[in-house]
C-alpha positions as CSV (number, residue, x, y, z in Angstrom):
1,M,-11.3,-2.8,-3.9
2,K,-12.0,0.5,-1.7
3,L,-10.4,3.7,-1.9
4,T,-10.9,6.1,1.4
5,E,-9.5,9.3,2.8
6,K,-8.8,9.8,6.4
7,E,-9.4,12.9,8.3
8,D,-5.7,13.8,7.8
9,G,-5.4,13.6,4.0
10,V,-3.9,9.9,3.9
11,K,-6.0,7.9,1.2
12,V,-6.5,4.0,2.0
13,L,-6.4,1.6,-0.3
14,D,-8.2,-1.5,1.2
15,L,-7.3,-4.5,-1.4
16,Q,-8.6,-7.1,1.0
17,G,-9.6,-10.1,-1.0
18,Y,-7.1,-9.6,-3.8
19,S,-3.8,-11.5,-4.8
20,D,-0.7,-12.2,-6.5
21,Y,-1.1,-10.2,-9.7
22,V,-4.2,-8.3,-9.4
23,L,-3.0,-7.0,-6.1
24,Q,0.0,-5.3,-7.5
25,L,-1.1,-4.2,-10.3
26,T,-3.5,-2.4,-8.5
27,I,-0.9,-1.0,-5.9
28,N,1.0,0.1,-8.9
29,N,-1.6,1.8,-10.9
30,F,-2.6,3.6,-7.1
31,L,1.2,4.5,-6.6
32,K,1.6,6.3,-10.0
33,K,-1.1,8.8,-9.1
34,M,1.0,10.1,-5.4
35,E,2.9,13.4,-5.8
36,L,6.2,13.8,-4.0
37,G,5.4,13.8,-0.1
38,D,1.9,12.1,-0.3
39,E,0.9,9.3,2.3
40,A,-1.1,6.4,1.8
41,E,-2.3,3.2,3.6
42,I,-2.3,0.0,1.8
43,V,-4.6,-2.8,3.5
44,F,-4.3,-6.3,1.9
45,D,-4.7,-9.8,3.3
46,D,-2.4,-11.8,1.0
47,P,0.4,-13.4,3.1
48,D,2.0,-14.5,-0.1
49,S,2.5,-11.0,-1.9
50,Y,3.3,-8.8,1.5
51,E,7.5,-9.2,1.1
52,A,7.2,-8.7,-2.2
53,I,4.9,-5.7,-2.1
54,E,7.1,-4.4,0.7
55,I,10.4,-4.5,-1.1
56,A,8.9,-3.1,-4.3
57,L,7.9,-0.2,-2.4
58,R,10.8,0.6,-1.3
59,M,12.5,-0.1,-4.5
60,Q,10.4,2.4,-6.4
61,G,11.2,5.2,-3.6
62,Y,8.7,4.9,-1.3
63,T,9.4,5.4,2.7
64,I,7.6,2.8,4.6
65,L,6.3,4.8,7.9
66,D,4.5,2.0,9.6
67,N,4.5,-1.9,8.8
68,T,1.5,-3.5,10.8
69,A,0.2,-7.2,10.7
70,G,-2.8,-8.9,12.7
71,D,-5.8,-11.4,11.9
72,G,-4.7,-11.8,8.8
73,T,-4.5,-8.3,7.6
74,Y,-1.6,-6.3,6.7
75,R,-0.9,-2.5,6.6
76,L,1.7,-0.2,5.1
77,R,1.7,3.3,5.4
78,L,4.2,4.7,3.0
79,R,5.3,8.1,1.4
80,R,6.6,9.1,-1.5
81,K,10.0,10.2,-1.3
82,R,11.4,10.5,-5.1
């Protein structure tokens, strides 16, 4: 797991190599620290978790701003809206 911050203040959580339960638990812990209006980017490479993560984010009140998949890597840029 690697957490970095872009110049625009967006936090990037890189979870490549993690899968299933550990991936989802780590994302949930990260999301708990976000404030209303914060933006973040989550990078992972587990294709089996992709759809479940996207659905869970929307159900938890996050807006998906960008959704990119390529070369076995998935990137979700999101904003907390509630």
